[in-house]
Phi, psi and omega in degrees: 000312169087188187286314177304320174295324177294318176296324182296319181293321175300313186292316181296321180298314181294325180292316180294326181279329187243342184246342177263127184248008176290158178247134176240131182300121175081009181225124169272106189286327177297322175287319177302324178293309178306317178290327175290323175293323182290317179293320175295317172307321178290321175301308175303322177288322179291321176298326183285321177299314180296318174305320181297315178289332175293323184290323179285343184281133177251154178234138177236133183248131176250130177241120182263128175250146167250122180280116184255017173287144183265123183251123178239000000 
């Protein structure tokens, strides 16, 4: 999902928590908004941790060649 998805969840959650005043039977939209904001924050933290681990990883490439020259 990444950082963009986390920001999207935070924005949608904030809209549901603070801007929507409609009532849906059996659903508390304010709580759904807070849950979305928490999920977005967790997503951003996890994305930053994963990116930090990728930067610390080093890759070594070994290339094997077959020498077809004949040595006498």
